[in-house]
C-alpha positions in Angstrom: 33.8 -10.0 8.5 35.9 -9.0 5.8 32.8 -6.3 4.8 33.4 -4.5 8.1 37.5 -4.9 8.3 37.6 -1.0 8.1 34.9 0.0 10.2 35.1 1.5 13.4 36.4 -0.8 16.3 32.7 -1.0 18.1 31.4 -1.6 14.8 33.6 -4.6 14.2 32.7 -5.9 17.7 29.0 -5.7 17.2 29.0 -8.0 14.1 31.4 -10.3 15.6 29.0 -10.6 19.1 26.4 -11.3 16.3 28.6 -13.9 14.6 29.8 -15.4 17.9 26.2 -15.7 19.3 25.1 -17.4 15.9 27.7 -19.9 15.7 27.3 -20.9 19.5 23.7 -21.9 18.7 24.7 -23.8 15.6 27.7 -25.8 16.9 24.7 -26.7 20.1 22.7 -28.2 16.8 25.7 -29.8 15.6 25.6 -28.0 12.5 29.1 -26.9 11.9 32.2 -29.0 12.2 34.4 -26.3 13.6 33.6 -22.6 14.6 34.4 -20.2 12.1 34.8 -17.3 14.7 37.5 -18.9 16.2 40.7 -17.0 14.8 38.3 -13.7 15.0 39.3 -11.4 18.0 37.6 -7.9 19.3 39.2 -4.8 19.0 39.9 -1.9 21.4 37.7 0.8 21.1 38.5 4.5 22.1 35.6 6.2 23.8 35.2 10.0 24.2 34.7 11.0 27.6 32.0 13.4 27.1 29.2 12.1 24.5 26.8 15.0 25.9 25.8 17.7 23.6 26.4 21.2 24.7 22.7 22.7 26.1 23.4 25.7 23.7 24.1 24.0 20.6 21.3 21.4 21.3 18.6 24.3 21.9 19.9 25.9 18.5 19.5 23.0 16.7 16.1 21.9 18.2 14.8 25.4 17.5 16.3 26.0 13.9 13.3 26.0 11.5 15.3 24.6 8.8 14.4 21.5 10.1 10.9 19.8 9.7 8.9 19.9 12.7 8.2 16.5 12.9 11.9 15.7 13.1 12.9 18.4 15.8 9.9 16.8 17.8 11.2 13.5 17.8 14.8 14.7 19.0 13.5 16.8 21.7 11.2 14.0 22.9 14.1 11.9 23.1 15.9 14.5 24.7 13.1 15.5 27.3 12.2 11.9 28.3 15.9 10.7 28.6 14.5 7.2 26.7 16.6 4.9 25.2 15.7 5.5 21.3 14.5 1.5 21.0 12.4 2.1 23.4 10.7 5.1 21.5 10.7 3.3 18.1 8.3 0.4 19.8 5.9 3.4 20.7 2.3 2.8 19.6 -0.3 5.3 19.3 -2.0 3.8 22.5 0.9 4.3 24.7 0.9 7.6 24.4 -0.9 9.8 27.4 -1.0 13.5 26.8 -3.0 14.4 29.8 -0.5 13.3 32.1 2.7 13.8 29.3 4.0 10.5 29.6 4.2 7.5 27.2 4.6 3.8 28.2 7.6 2.1 26.9 9.0 -1.3 26.8 12.3 -1.8 28.6 15.2 -4.0 27.6 14.2 -6.4 30.2 10.8 -6.8 29.2 9.2 -4.4 31.9 6.6 -1.7 31.1 7.8 1.5 32.5 6.6 5.4 31.7 8.7 8.1 30.3 7.7 11.7 30.7 8.2 14.7 28.9 7.9 18.7 29.2 5.8 21.7 28.0 7.9 22.3 25.0 7.6 19.0 23.3 3.7 18.8 24.1 2.9 22.3 23.1 3.2 21.6 19.1 1.8 18.3 19.3 -1.7 19.2 18.4 -1.0 21.1 15.3 2.1 19.2 14.2 0.5 17.0 11.9 -1.7 17.3 8.8 -4.2 15.4 7.8 -2.7 14.0 4.5 0.6 13.0 6.4 0.8 9.2 7.6 1.4 8.7 11.5 5.2 7.5 10.9 6.7 9.5 13.7 5.5 10.9 16.9 4.0 14.1 15.5 1.6 12.3 13.6 -0.7 10.6 16.7 -3.0 13.4 17.0 -4.3 13.0 13.4 -4.7 9.5 14.2 -6.3 10.1 17.4 -9.1 12.4 15.6 -9.9 9.8 13.4 -7.9 11.6 10.2 -5.3 9.0 9.9 -6.1 5.0 10.4 -2.2 4.3 11.0 -2.3 1.7 14.0 1.5 2.9 15.1 4.0 5.4 16.3 7.3 6.6 15.9 10.4 4.6 14.4 11.3 0.8 13.4 13.7 -0.5 16.2 17.3 -1.2 15.2 17.5 -4.5 13.1 14.1 -3.9 11.3 12.5 -6.2 13.7 9.4 -5.0 13.0 8.1 -5.4 9.0 8.0 -2.4 6.9 4.4 -1.3 7.0 2.7 1.3 4.6 0.4 3.7 5.6 -3.3 3.2 3.9 -3.7 6.9 3.3 -0.5 7.9 1.9 1.7 4.8 0.5 4.9 6.2 2.5 6.2 3.6 4.8 7.1 4.2 8.4 10.6 5.8 8.4 13.8 3.5 10.0 16.0 3.9 12.4 19.2 4.3 10.4 17.4 6.9 8.5 16.4 8.8 11.6 20.1 8.3 12.4 21.2 9.8 9.3 18.8 13.0 9.3 20.0 13.5 13.0 23.9 13.2 12.2 23.1 15.5 9.0 21.1 18.1 10.8 23.8 18.3 13.8 27.2 17.9 11.6 27.4 21.9 11.4 27.3 22.2 15.3 29.5 19.3 16.0 33.2 20.9 16.6 34.4 17.3 14.8 32.1 17.6 11.5 30.7 14.4 12.0 27.1 15.0 13.8 25.7 13.4 16.9 23.6 10.5 17.4 19.8 9.9 18.6 21.5 7.9 21.5 23.6 11.1 22.5 20.0 13.0 23.6 19.8 10.5 26.3 23.7 11.4 27.2 22.7 15.2 27.0 19.6 14.7 29.5 21.2 13.1 31.9 24.4 15.1 31.9 22.7 18.3 31.8 20.5 17.2 35.2 23.4 16.2 36.7 24.9 20.0 36.1 21.7 21.6 37.4 22.3 20.1 40.8 19.9 16.8 40.4 20.8 13.9 42.7 21.7 10.4 41.7 18.3 9.1 42.9 16.9 11.2 40.5 18.8 10.8 38.0 18.2 6.9 38.3 14.4 7.6 38.2 14.6 9.7 35.1 17.0 7.4 33.4 15.2 4.0 34.7 18.5 2.4 35.4 18.5 -0.7 37.9 21.8 0.3 39.5 23.1 3.4 40.1 26.3 2.3 38.8 24.7 2.1 35.4 24.8 6.0 35.6 28.3 6.3 35.2 29.0 5.7 31.7 25.9 8.6 31.0 26.7 11.3 33.7 30.1 12.8 32.5 30.3 16.3 33.4 32.6 17.3 30.5 33.7 19.9 28.8 31.2 22.6 29.9 31.6 22.4 33.3 35.7 22.1 32.8 35.2 25.4 31.0 32.8 26.9 34.0 34.8 26.1 36.6 37.8 28.4 35.9 35.6 31.3 35.1 33.4 30.7 38.4 36.5 30.6 40.3 38.9 33.3 38.5 40.1 35.8 40.8 40.3 38.6 38.4 36.7 38.1 37.5 35.5 38.2 41.1 37.1 41.6 41.4 35.5 42.9 38.6 32.0 41.9 40.5 32.5 44.0 43.3 
């Protein structure tokens, strides 16, 4: 754990949870005499109240031609489906249904459910992948369906590398890992982030649900989109933050209302 001593509190807690889980199992097997994690404690974390990406900045990022099309397609897919990154990372080509613009994902509890995307995501799919490109992301599945690529699976490796790093038989390139996808998104979004740190792919889920809530969609509708089991689970995602805070005084500004008349 000394390697994570200077890391963020959330990172420390994540590795500590993994260590405690392992040592608990090991003690049940009578392997260690004492628990090596007994003196380690969790650290207090600070949460930013609004994790949603402002809609205008997000649209600028998704339409910026400086970034590769397959990257922008993946980002928009995550945003429009409001799916968890782990769910998208486990997609196979046969899980994508273009006729109904949906994909079959496996949830955290192991259930099979569907996520849906819009026309903006569907439009670039057929032409987004050249014949020489491996199906290492969602943009490559049309080539595989057309027989130009024999790569069997889709988007990303899940965090932790649960799948082996398979190699494309056509190009010899390996599939992109989740840490690599996160790095690319953070790097691309750093210049738009007021904090200069860049955003994470998981914030696209926060953004989708927050923007839908700001547009007036009800809690049951948001629950159907996010596929939470309980409405209480939406609380950490639907927080109308900076954009709403800035819009409310403008809408109720007496000077602005007088000018409108």
